[in-house]
C-alpha positions as CSV (number, residue, x, y, z in Angstrom):
1,X,0.1,0.2,0.0
2,X,2.8,2.4,0.8
3,X,4.5,1.6,-2.4
4,X,1.2,2.5,-4.2
5,X,0.8,5.9,-2.4
6,X,4.5,6.9,-3.2
7,X,3.9,6.0,-6.9
8,X,0.7,8.0,-7.1
9,X,2.4,11.0,-5.3
10,X,5.4,10.9,-7.6
11,X,2.9,10.8,-10.6
12,X,0.9,13.8,-9.1
13,X,4.2,15.7,-8.6
14,X,5.3,14.8,-12.3
15,X,2.0,15.9,-13.7
16,X,2.2,19.3,-11.9
17,X,5.6,19.9,-13.0
18,X,4.8,19.1,-16.6
19,X,1.8,21.4,-16.4
20,X,4.0,24.3,-15.0
21,X,6.6,23.6,-17.7
22,X,3.9,24.0,-20.3
23,X,2.5,27.1,-18.7
24,X,6.1,28.6,-19.1
25,X,6.1,27.7,-22.6
26,X,3.0,29.9,-23.2
27,X,4.9,33.0,-22.1
28,X,5.1,34.0,-25.9
29,X,1.5,35.0,-25.5
30,X,2.6,37.9,-23.3
31,X,4.9,39.4,-26.2
32,X,3.8,42.2,-28.4
33,X,2.9,41.2,-32.1
34,X,3.2,44.4,-34.1
35,X,2.1,45.4,-37.6
36,X,1.7,48.6,-39.4
37,X,-0.8,49.6,-41.9
38,X,-2.7,52.7,-43.5
39,X,0.8,54.3,-43.7
40,X,0.9,57.5,-45.8
41,X,2.6,60.8,-46.2
42,X,0.8,63.6,-47.8
43,X,3.1,65.2,-50.5
44,X,5.1,68.1,-48.5
45,X,4.3,71.6,-49.4
46,X,7.4,72.8,-47.4
47,X,11.1,71.9,-48.7
48,X,12.1,71.2,-45.0
49,X,9.3,69.3,-43.3
50,X,6.6,66.7,-44.0
51,X,4.0,64.9,-41.9
52,X,3.4,61.0,-41.9
53,X,0.5,58.9,-40.6
54,X,0.0,55.3,-39.7
55,X,-1.7,52.6,-37.6
56,X,0.4,50.4,-35.4
57,X,-1.6,47.3,-34.3
58,X,-0.5,45.1,-31.4
59,X,-2.2,41.5,-31.7
60,X,-0.1,40.2,-28.8
61,X,-0.7,40.0,-25.1
62,X,2.2,42.3,-24.1
63,X,2.4,46.1,-24.6
64,X,5.2,47.7,-26.3
65,X,6.5,51.3,-26.8
66,X,7.4,53.3,-30.0
67,X,10.7,54.7,-29.1
68,X,12.1,56.5,-32.2
69,X,11.6,56.6,-35.8
70,X,14.2,57.1,-38.6
71,X,14.2,57.7,-42.4
72,X,16.7,58.3,-45.1
73,X,14.7,61.2,-46.4
74,X,14.9,63.4,-43.4
75,X,17.6,64.5,-40.9
76,X,15.2,63.6,-37.9
77,X,11.8,62.2,-37.5
78,X,10.0,63.3,-34.3
79,X,6.7,61.7,-32.9
80,X,4.1,64.2,-31.9
81,X,0.9,63.9,-29.7
82,X,-2.1,66.3,-30.1
83,X,-3.7,67.0,-26.7
84,X,-6.5,69.4,-26.4
85,X,-5.7,70.7,-30.0
86,X,-2.0,71.5,-29.1
87,X,0.8,69.7,-30.7
88,X,3.8,68.5,-28.6
89,X,6.8,66.3,-29.2
90,X,7.0,63.2,-27.2
91,X,9.9,60.8,-26.5
92,X,7.7,57.6,-27.0
93,X,4.2,56.2,-27.6
94,X,2.8,53.3,-25.7
95,X,1.3,50.5,-28.1
96,X,-1.2,48.6,-25.7
97,X,-1.6,44.7,-25.8
98,X,-4.5,43.7,-28.1
99,X,-4.8,47.4,-29.2
100,X,-3.5,49.8,-31.6
101,X,-2.1,53.3,-32.0
102,X,-3.4,55.6,-34.7
103,X,-1.4,58.6,-35.9
104,X,-3.8,60.4,-38.0
105,X,-4.2,64.1,-39.5
106,X,-5.3,66.4,-36.6
107,X,-4.0,63.7,-33.9
108,X,-0.8,61.8,-33.1
109,X,1.4,62.0,-36.0
110,X,5.2,61.8,-37.4
111,X,7.1,64.9,-38.4
112,X,9.9,64.4,-40.9
113,X,12.2,67.4,-40.3
114,X,15.3,68.6,-42.2
115,X,14.0,67.0,-45.4
116,X,17.1,65.9,-47.5
117,X,14.9,65.9,-50.5
118,X,11.3,66.7,-51.1
119,X,9.2,63.5,-51.6
120,X,6.8,63.4,-54.6
121,X,3.4,61.9,-54.9
122,X,3.8,58.2,-56.2
123,X,6.9,57.5,-54.3
124,X,7.5,55.4,-51.3
125,X,9.5,56.8,-48.4
126,X,11.5,54.2,-46.1
127,X,11.4,54.5,-42.5
128,X,12.1,52.5,-39.7
129,X,9.9,52.3,-36.4
130,X,12.0,51.4,-33.3
131,X,10.2,49.7,-30.5
132,X,11.5,49.0,-26.9
133,X,10.7,45.3,-27.0
134,X,9.9,44.3,-30.6
135,X,13.0,45.8,-32.1
136,X,12.7,47.7,-35.6
137,X,9.8,47.4,-38.2
138,X,10.7,48.7,-41.7
139,X,7.8,50.7,-43.4
140,X,7.3,51.9,-47.0
141,X,5.2,54.8,-46.7
142,X,3.5,56.0,-49.9
143,X,3.5,59.6,-50.7
144,X,-0.1,60.7,-51.5
145,X,-1.5,64.0,-52.9
146,X,-1.3,67.0,-50.4
147,X,-5.2,66.8,-50.0
148,X,-5.4,63.0,-49.6
149,X,-8.0,61.8,-47.1
150,X,-8.0,58.0,-46.4
151,X,-11.2,56.0,-46.7
152,X,-11.3,55.4,-43.1
153,X,-11.5,59.2,-42.6
154,X,-8.3,59.3,-40.9
């Protein structure tokens, strides 16, 4: 009888350990899964500045943070928030788990400053979005007309 109880206890401990190991394997569910869509740049009017808009979607269970943006077309790219109608530069933007960040005309947006050349409608501008956890995402941002309005109204 004692031998049966020991074997049963050992089996229970083994089953519990196996369950914990499998639970640990599921930790990837807490990682961010980022994608970018609806990216565009209105053809700039200025020779030195341009705006950029896009949506960052996170289908993962972990949050992330957009920490910087770079592009070969600009000396610098800054991230701006619009709060109560006032635009202000920020160091980063949070990308929530199972959520998205929308950068749209009249709201949060990118500013391409010190343009090295003036992008023209029909071109694609390359940029890199740098995230705290997910590394870098490369985006080909189409240049649209200066009066372009996306179908989504953004």
